[in-house]
TORPARO-594549 format. One line per 10 residues: number of its first residue (from 0); their letters; for each residue x, y, z of N, C-alpha, C, O. Coordinates in steps of 0.2 Angstrom, whole numbers, plus 5000, padded with zeros to 4 digits. Atoms other than C-alpha are relative to their C-alpha. Layout:
<nodes>
NUM> A> X/Y/Z/X/Y/Z/X/Y/Z/X/Y/Z; ...;
</nodes>
This chain:
<nodes>
0> MAQDGLELPA> 4998/4996/5005/5324/5153/4775/4995/5001/4995/4991/4997/4994; 5004/4999/5005/5316/5160/4760/5003/5002/4994/5009/5005/4994; 4997/4998/5006/5319/5162/4742/4994/5003/4995/4989/5000/4995; 5005/4997/5003/5309/5174/4731/4993/5001/5004/4988/5001/5001; 5005/4999/4995/5298/5177/4746/4996/4994/5002/4990/4995/5005; 5004/5006/4998/5292/5159/4748/5002/4997/5007/5008/4997/5008; 4999/5002/4993/5290/5153/4765/5000/4992/5001/4996/4989/4998; 4999/5007/5000/5296/5135/4769/4996/4998/5006/4995/5001/5011; 5005/5002/4995/5285/5124/4780/5003/4999/5007/5000/4999/5012; 4997/5001/4993/5298/5122/4794/5000/5007/5004/5002/5007/5010;
10> DVVVPETTKR> 5001/4993/4997/5296/5141/4798/4993/5000/5004/4988/4997/5001; 5006/5000/4996/5282/5144/4811/4996/5006/4997/4998/5012/4999; 5004/4995/5002/5269/5154/4802/4993/5000/5003/4989/4995/5002; 5006/5001/4996/5255/5158/4814/4995/5005/4997/4996/5011/4998; 5005/4996/5002/5239/5165/4806/4997/5004/5006/4996/5001/5011; 5003/4996/4995/5232/5180/4816/4992/4999/5000/4989/5003/4996; 5007/5002/5001/5214/5173/4819/4996/5005/5004/4990/5006/5002; 5004/4995/4996/5209/5186/4832/5001/5007/4997/5006/5010/4997; 5000/4994/5003/5205/5202/4823/4996/5005/5005/4992/5004/5009; 5003/4994/4996/5201/5219/4832/4993/5002/4997/4993/5004/4991;
20> RRGTPPETAS> 5006/4998/5003/5183/5223/4830/4999/5008/5000/5003/5011/5004; 5001/4993/5000/5177/5241/4826/4998/5003/5007/4993/5000/5010; 5001/4996/4994/5178/5252/4841/5003/4996/5006/5003/4999/5012; 4997/5004/4994/5188/5239/4852/5007/5004/5001/5011/5004/4996; 4993/4996/4999/5203/5248/4860/5006/4995/4998/5005/4989/4999; 4994/5004/5002/5220/5242/4854/5003/4996/5005/5005/4990/5004; 4997/5004/4994/5226/5237/4871/4996/4993/5001/4999/4988/5003; 5004/5006/4999/5211/5225/4872/5001/4995/4995/5002/4989/4997; 4998/5005/5006/5215/5217/4855/5007/4997/5002/5007/4991/5001; 4994/5003/4999/5233/5215/4860/5000/4995/5006/5004/4990/5005;
30> ASVAPAMAAH> 5000/5004/4995/5229/5207/4876/4997/4993/4998/4999/4988/5001; 5003/5006/5003/5218/5194/4867/5005/4996/4996/5004/4990/4996; 4996/5004/5004/5232/5189/4855/5006/4998/5004/5009/4993/5002; 4993/5001/4997/5247/5189/4867/5000/4993/5003/5005/4990/5002; 4999/5007/4998/5243/5172/4876/5001/4995/4995/5004/4990/4996; 4999/5005/5005/5241/5163/4860/5007/5000/4997/5010/4995/4995; 4993/4999/5003/5257/5170/4853/5005/4997/5005/5010/4994/5003; 4995/5002/4995/5266/5166/4869/5000/4992/5000/5006/4989/5001; 5001/5007/5001/5260/5148/4867/5004/4997/4994/5008/4992/4995; 4997/5002/5006/5267/5147/4850/5008/5001/5001/5012/4997/4998;
40> MESVILIEVT> 4993/4999/4999/5284/5154/4855/5003/4994/5004/5009/4993/5003; 4997/5006/4996/5286/5140/4868/5001/4994/4996/5005/4990/4997; 4999/5006/5004/5285/5127/4854/5006/5001/4995/5007/4996/4991; 4994/4998/5005/5299/5136/4843/5006/4998/5004/5008/5000/5009; 4994/5002/4997/5316/5128/4846/5006/5002/4996/5006/5002/4990; 4993/4998/5003/5334/5134/4842/5004/4994/4999/5005/4990/5004; 4996/5006/5001/5344/5120/4834/5007/5002/4998/5008/5006/4992; 4993/4998/5001/5363/5122/4834/5003/4993/4998/5002/4988/5001; 4997/5006/5003/5372/5110/4823/5007/5000/4998/5010/5005/4996; 4993/5001/5003/5390/5104/4820/4999/4995/4995/4997/4989/4996;
50> AVSPNFIQPW> 5001/5004/5006/5391/5096/4803/5007/4999/4997/5011/5003/4997; 4994/5002/5004/5405/5087/4793/4997/4997/4993/4994/4992/4993; 5002/5003/5007/5402/5084/4774/5005/4995/4998/5011/4996/4999; 4995/5005/5003/5410/5069/4765/5003/5003/4994/5000/5008/4991; 4996/4998/5006/5423/5072/4752/4999/4994/4995/5003/4989/4995; 5001/5005/5005/5417/5062/4737/5005/4999/4995/5006/4994/4992; 4995/5001/5004/5432/5065/4727/5006/4996/5003/5009/4992/5000; 4996/5003/4996/5443/5059/4741/4997/4997/5006/4997/5000/5011; 5004/5003/4995/5432/5047/4751/5004/4998/5007/5000/4997/5012; 4996/5002/4994/5446/5043/4764/5001/5007/5004/5003/5006/5010;
60> KMHGQRQSSG> 4999/4993/4996/5445/5062/4769/4993/5002/5001/4988/5000/4998; 5007/4997/4998/5431/5072/4777/5002/5008/4999/5007/5010/5001; 4999/4993/5000/5429/5091/4775/5000/5002/5007/4998/4998/5012; 5000/4997/4993/5431/5102/4790/4993/5001/5003/4988/5001/5000; 5006/4999/4997/5418/5104/4803/4997/5007/4999/5001/5012/4998; 5003/4993/5001/5406/5119/4801/4994/5000/5006/4991/4995/5007; 5005/4998/4995/5394/5127/4814/4994/5004/4997/4996/5008/4993; 5006/4997/5003/5376/5132/4809/4995/5000/5005/4995/4996/5010; 5006/5000/4996/5360/5135/4817/4993/5001/4996/4994/5004/4990; 5007/4999/5004/5341/5135/4812/4995/5000/5006/4996/4999/5012;
70> SGFIISGRRI> 5006/5000/4996/5324/5134/4819/4996/4994/4999/4996/4991/4994; 5005/5005/5001/5311/5121/4822/4995/5001/5005/4995/5005/5009; 5005/4999/4995/5295/5119/4831/4997/4993/5002/4997/4988/4998; 5002/5006/4997/5288/5105/4842/4993/4998/4997/4988/5002/4997; 5006/5003/5002/5274/5094/4835/4998/4994/5005/5002/4992/5009; 5002/5006/4996/5265/5079/4843/5005/4995/5000/5008/4994/4995; 4995/5005/5000/5274/5064/4848/5007/5001/5002/5011/4997/5001; 4993/4998/4997/5289/5073/4856/5004/5000/4994/5010/4997/4994; 4996/4999/5006/5295/5077/4839/5001/5008/4998/4997/5012/5000; 4998/4993/5003/5303/5093/4831/5001/5000/4993/5005/4996/4990;
80> ITNHHVVKDA> 4999/4999/5007/5301/5098/4813/5004/5006/4998/5003/5011/5001; 4996/4995/5003/5314/5108/4804/5002/4999/4993/4998/4994/4990; 4998/5001/5007/5322/5109/4787/5006/4995/4999/5010/4995/5004; 4995/5005/5001/5333/5096/4780/5007/5003/4999/5012/5001/5002; 4993/4996/5001/5347/5109/4775/5003/5002/5007/5009/5004/5008; 4997/4997/4993/5348/5114/4794/5004/4994/5003/5009/4995/5006; 4997/5006/4996/5353/5096/4800/5004/4996/4995/5006/4990/4997; 4996/5004/5005/5362/5090/4784/5007/4998/5002/5010/5003/5004; 4993/5002/4998/5378/5080/4788/5001/5001/5007/5007/5002/5009; 4999/4998/4993/5375/5084/4806/5004/4994/5004/5002/4988/5003;
90> IDVRLRKHGV> 4997/5005/4995/5387/5075/4819/4998/5001/5007/4999/4997/5012; 5002/4998/4993/5381/5084/4834/4994/5005/4999/4994/5010/4996; 5005/4995/5000/5364/5093/4837/4998/5002/5007/4998/4997/5011; 5002/4997/4993/5359/5104/4852/4994/5004/4999/4993/5007/4994; 5006/4997/5000/5342/5110/4856/4999/5004/5006/5001/5003/5011; 5001/4995/4995/5337/5125/4866/4993/5003/4999/4991/5005/4994; 5007/4997/5000/5320/5132/4871/5000/5007/5001/5005/5010/5004; 5000/4992/4999/5315/5150/4871/5000/5001/5007/4996/4999/5011; 5000/4998/4993/5320/5158/4887/5004/4995/5005/5004/4996/5011; 4997/5005/4996/5330/5143/4893/5007/5000/4998/5009/4999/4992;
100> ARRWRGKVVV> 4993/5000/5002/5349/5143/4894/5003/4993/4998/5007/4992/4995; 4998/5007/5001/5351/5124/4894/4999/4998/4993/4995/5000/4990; 5000/5003/5007/5355/5115/4878/5000/4992/5001/5004/4989/5004; 5001/5007/5000/5349/5097/4876/5003/4997/4994/5003/5000/4988; 4997/5004/5006/5357/5084/4865/4994/4998/4996/4990/4995/4999; 5005/5002/5004/5346/5080/4850/5003/4995/4995/5009/4994/4994; 4998/5005/5005/5346/5067/4836/4995/5001/4994/4989/5002/4995; 5004/5000/5006/5340/5067/4818/4996/4993/4999/4999/4988/4999; 5003/5006/5001/5326/5054/4816/4999/4998/4993/5000/4993/4991; 5001/5001/5007/5322/5056/4798/5001/5007/4996/5000/5012/4999;
110> SAHDVDLAIV> 4998/4993/5004/5328/5069/4784/4998/4998/4993/5000/4993/4990; 5002/5001/5007/5320/5071/4767/5002/5006/4996/5000/5011/4996; 4997/4994/5004/5330/5082/4755/4995/5002/4994/4996/5007/4992; 5005/4998/5006/5316/5081/4741/4995/5005/5002/4993/5009/4998; 5004/4995/4998/5305/5092/4752/5003/5004/5005/5000/5009/5008; 4996/4995/4995/5318/5100/4763/4997/5000/5007/4997/5005/5010; 5003/5001/4993/5311/5093/4779/5004/4995/5004/5006/4990/5001; 4997/5005/4996/5318/5084/4794/4996/5000/5007/4993/5004/5009; 5002/5001/4994/5312/5077/4810/5005/4999/5005/5010/4994/5004; 4995/5000/4995/5322/5079/4826/4997/4998/5007/4991/5000/5008;
120> TVHEEEDDTF> 5002/5001/4993/5320/5073/4844/5005/5000/5005/5011/5001/5003; 4995/5000/4995/5329/5073/4860/5003/4994/5001/5000/4988/5001; 4996/5007/5000/5343/5060/4862/4997/4996/5006/4996/4999/5011; 5002/5005/4995/5338/5045/4872/5004/5001/5007/5001/4999/5012; 4996/5000/4994/5352/5048/4884/4999/5007/5005/5001/5007/5010; 5002/4994/4996/5345/5065/4890/4993/4999/5004/4990/4994/5003; 5006/5001/4996/5331/5067/4903/4994/5003/4996/4995/5006/4991; 5006/4998/5003/5313/5071/4899/4998/5007/5002/4992/5009/5000; 5002/4993/4998/5313/5089/4906/4999/5004/4994/4996/5010/4995; 5000/4996/5006/5315/5096/4889/4992/5001/4998/4990/5006/4996;
130> WDGVTPAEWG> 5007/5000/5002/5296/5092/4886/4996/5003/5005/4990/5004/5004; 5004/4997/4995/5290/5100/4902/4998/5007/4998/5002/5011/4996; 5003/4994/5001/5279/5115/4900/5000/5003/4992/4999/5009/4991; 5000/4998/5007/5279/5115/4881/4993/4997/4997/4991/4992/4999; 5006/5002/5003/5263/5114/4870/5002/4999/4992/5004/5004/4989; 4999/5001/5007/5265/5106/4853/4996/5005/4995/4990/5006/4997; 5004/4996/5005/5260/5117/4838/4995/4996/4997/4996/4990/4995; 5006/5004/5003/5244/5112/4830/5000/5002/4992/5001/5008/4990; 5000/4999/5007/5242/5110/4811/4993/5003/4998/4988/5001/5001; 5006/4997/5002/5229/5121/4803/4996/4996/4995/4999/4992/4991;
140> VELPRLQSSV> 5004/5004/5004/5215/5113/4795/4997/5003/4993/4995/5000/4989; 5002/4996/5006/5211/5127/4782/5006/5004/4998/5010/5006/5002; 4995/4996/5003/5222/5137/4771/4999/5007/5002/4993/5009/5002; 5002/4993/4999/5224/5155/4776/4998/5004/4994/4999/5002/4988; 5002/4996/5005/5216/5168/4766/5005/5005/4997/5009/5007/5001; 4995/4995/5002/5225/5181/4755/4999/5006/5004/4993/5008/5006; 5000/4994/4997/5229/5197/4764/4999/4999/5008/4998/5003/5012; 5000/5001/4993/5227/5188/4781/5006/5001/5004/5012/5000/5001; 4994/4998/4996/5239/5193/4795/5004/4993/5002/5000/4988/5004; 4996/5005/4998/5253/5181/4799/5006/5002/5005/5008/5008/5004;
150> HVVGFPMGGS> 4994/4998/4996/5267/5181/4812/5005/4994/4998/5004/4988/4998; 4995/5005/5001/5284/5172/4808/5005/5000/5006/5007/5006/5008; 4996/5000/4994/5293/5166/4823/5006/4995/4999/5005/4990/4996; 4994/5004/5001/5311/5159/4823/5006/5003/5004/5006/5008/5007; 4994/4998/4997/5329/5161/4829/5005/5002/4994/5009/4997/4992; 4996/4999/5005/5338/5170/4815/5008/5001/5002/5009/5001/5008; 4993/5000/4999/5357/5170/4814/5002/5007/5003/4999/5012/5001; 4998/4994/4998/5367/5183/4823/4997/5002/5007/4999/5007/5010; 5003/4999/4993/5358/5182/4840/4998/4993/5003/4997/4988/4999; 5002/5006/4996/5352/5169/4853/4993/5001/5002/4990/4996/5006;
160> TICVTQGVVS> 5007/4999/4998/5334/5176/4856/4996/4999/4994/4997/5000/4988; 5005/5001/5005/5318/5173/4847/4998/5007/4996/4999/5012/4999; 5001/4994/5004/5313/5185/4833/4993/4999/4997/4991/4993/4995; 5007/5000/5002/5295/5189/4828/4999/5005/4994/5000/5011/4996; 5002/4995/5005/5290/5198/4811/4993/4998/4998/4990/4993/4999; 5007/5001/5001/5273/5201/4805/4999/5002/4992/5003/5007/4990; 5001/4998/5007/5266/5202/4787/4993/4997/4998/4989/4996/5003; 5006/5002/5003/5252/5196/4776/5001/4994/4995/5006/4994/4992; 5000/5005/5005/5248/5181/4765/4999/5003/4993/4994/5006/4992; 5001/4997/5007/5251/5187/4747/4999/4996/4994/4997/4998/4989;
170> RIDCKNYRVG> 5001/5005/5005/5250/5171/4737/5000/4993/5003/5003/4992/5007; 5000/5007/4999/5245/5153/4738/5000/4996/4994/4996/4998/4989; 4999/5003/5006/5251/5142/4725/5003/4993/5001/5004/4991/5006; 4997/5006/5000/5258/5125/4720/5006/5000/4995/5005/5001/4989; 4994/5000/5004/5276/5124/4713/5005/4996/5003/5005/4993/5009; 4994/5003/4997/5293/5116/4716/5003/5004/5004/5004/5010/5003; 4996/4996/4996/5303/5122/4730/5007/5001/4996/5010/4997/4993; 4994/4998/5003/5318/5131/4724/5005/5003/5005/5006/5008/5007; 4996/4999/4995/5330/5130/4738/5007/4997/4999/5009/4992/5002; 4993/5002/5001/5348/5129/4733/5001/4993/4997/4998/4991/4992;
180> YTAAHNPGRI> 4999/5007/5003/5354/5111/4731/4994/4995/5000/4995/4990/4997; 5006/5004/5000/5337/5104/4735/4996/5001/4994/4991/4997/4993; 5005/4999/5006/5329/5111/4719/5000/4995/4995/4994/4994/4992; 5000/5005/5005/5334/5097/4708/4997/4993/5002/4996/4989/4998; 5002/5007/4997/5328/5083/4720/4992/4999/4999/4990/4994/5000; 5007/5001/5000/5309/5087/4718/4997/5004/4994/4996/5010/4995; 5003/4997/5006/5302/5090/4701/4992/5001/5001/4989/5004/4996; 5007/4999/4999/5284/5090/4708/4998/5006/5002/5002/5011/5003; 5003/4994/4998/5272/5103/4713/4997/4999/5007/4993/4995/5009; 5002/5001/4993/5270/5106/4732/4997/5007/5002/4999/5012/4999;
190> LVIQIDAAIN> 5003/4994/4998/5259/5119/4741/5005/5004/5003/5009/5002/5007; 4996/4995/4997/5268/5135/4745/4996/5006/5002/4991/5007/4998; 5003/4993/4998/5263/5151/4754/5005/5005/5000/5010/5005/5003; 4995/4994/5001/5271/5167/4749/4997/5005/5005/4991/5007/5005; 5002/4994/4995/5271/5181/4763/5005/5005/4999/5010/5005/4996; 4995/4994/5000/5279/5198/4764/5003/5001/5006/5007/5007/5007; 4997/4999/4993/5285/5196/4782/5008/4998/4999/5009/4994/4995; 4993/5001/5000/5304/5197/4784/5002/4993/5003/5000/4992/5008; 4998/5006/4997/5312/5180/4786/5008/5000/4999/5010/4999/4993; 4993/4999/5001/5330/5181/4790/5004/4993/5000/5001/4988/5003;
200> PGSS> 4997/5006/5000/5343/5167/4788/5001/4997/5007/5003/5001/5012; 5000/5003/4994/5342/5155/4802/4993/4998/5003/4992/4995/5008; 5007/5002/4998/5323/5155/4804/4998/4994/4997/4992/4992/4998; 5003/5007/5002/5322/5139/4794/5000/4995/5005/4998/4989/5004;
</nodes>
């Protein structure tokens, strides 16, 4: 999710490093980008969560269950990174890969509200087939340049299929994240990248 156009790190933002040279046919350029984009899509995961929030006024009671979903992407070490607000108060986590109907049971390894990030993995009672055929996303070693093309990949709410939007990097800055209830938890300045690509709710 985004606020004021700011992209959160749990969204997959893929710099378009392959640029079409002058005189190169468009179909040739598209063919060179497609395999790389397909690999990134394989690492993007739909996270479906059932959560129950505590009732601090009446601690002997709990609020009702709520259903939500978000996006994450696979990183090294058989881990999935997503946003803290996606898995907050989760009692059941289900993971689904792009193009696969099966849903694996997941569990939250660690969650940090100050930076709105969380690490999820497949539950130990599940089999290891979840990790078959997936390539972990790689961290970029350099910041993208202004006006460089990016693709935003995720599972927005209102559908069960992956969504890809395209835009450009419009600003690189350091500031506090302003994301709802997490805004007061981190008074520091953290690297943010502002883009103009559409990021729909659920792509967090």
